[in-house]
C-alpha angles and dihedrals in degrees: 000000000000113000126198136193118225107234092209102054104008096237117150112236133190111220098256091056097054096089092048093046094055093041097054113007108035112025097191138098113299111260116164139168124205111239092214106047098014093231116155122228127193125198114341096337089106089073092077092055097088100148136027140189118284124224091253092055093043095055098035125094127264091269091064113134116194116230117232110237121215091231091055092054091052091047091050092051088048092053093045089054091051089052093046090057089064090056101042100037108073093164096062116135113250094246090050094049092049091049093050091049088053098051092041088071091063126075098201103061106148121247095209118083100232093045090045093056093046091048091053092049091050097044095046095045091244093294094122121087117238089235092062093044090053092045090054091049090052090052091050093047089050092055090043093056090047092052091050091050093048091049093050092049091050089050092052091049090051092050090050090050092049091049091053092050090051090055093047091048096045099044098068089047091056091049091049089051093051089048089049091050091048090050090051091050092051091048092049088049091053091047089053092049092050092048089050091051092050090050091052090050091049091049090049092050090048091051092049091048091051092051092050093051090047092049091049093052091051092055092049095054113097119248 
C-alpha cells in the first residue's frame, strides 16, 4: 500500500486515510510526499499514485524484473470490474455513481464485505451513509456473479467446440484403420489362395512322378 507524508504536519498517512486527515486534522491544502519514491503531490494528484517501487526494486540492478503476484492480478481484475460498472450501469443513483468514481481512483479497494465498508468509511471521512455503502457492495456483488456466469458459459462453449473437433479429427482415422484392416484381410486372403495353388501343383507333380516310376518298373519286369 502506498504511504505518504503530510508536508504540513509530518504525519505518515496510508492512502485511504488522506481524505480524513485533511478533513479533520490538517485543514490546509493537500501537500503530500510518497515515502518510497519521494515524489511530491498537491491537491488530488496523489490519487493517480496507486503503486510505488518496492525495496527489492529500489536496491536491485537495472536488469531487475518484477514478478507478477497472484494477489495483484486478482486485485486488478476487481478494480477493472468496479470501473466497468460506471460504464455499463446508466441508472445508478447520483450518490452511488459519485462513490464509485471515488473508489475507482484507488487500487487497494478490499474484496471482502466488512473490510470494504470500513475502507469506504475511512477514505470518505465518514461522510457516506452505511446504506449507500451497502448498496454499492450489492451492486458490485451482482456484477461479480454475472461475470462468473459469463466465464463459466464461455468455458462450456469452448469444451463443446473442442469435443466436436476431436470427433471430426478421430473419425477419419478410424475409417483409415478400418480400410487398412480390410486391405490386410484382402492381402492375407490372396496369400492363402496362392499357397493353396502351390500345394495343388506340388501334389500334381508328385502324382505324375509316381506314375512315371510305376510305368518304368512295369517295363523292366521280364515277360
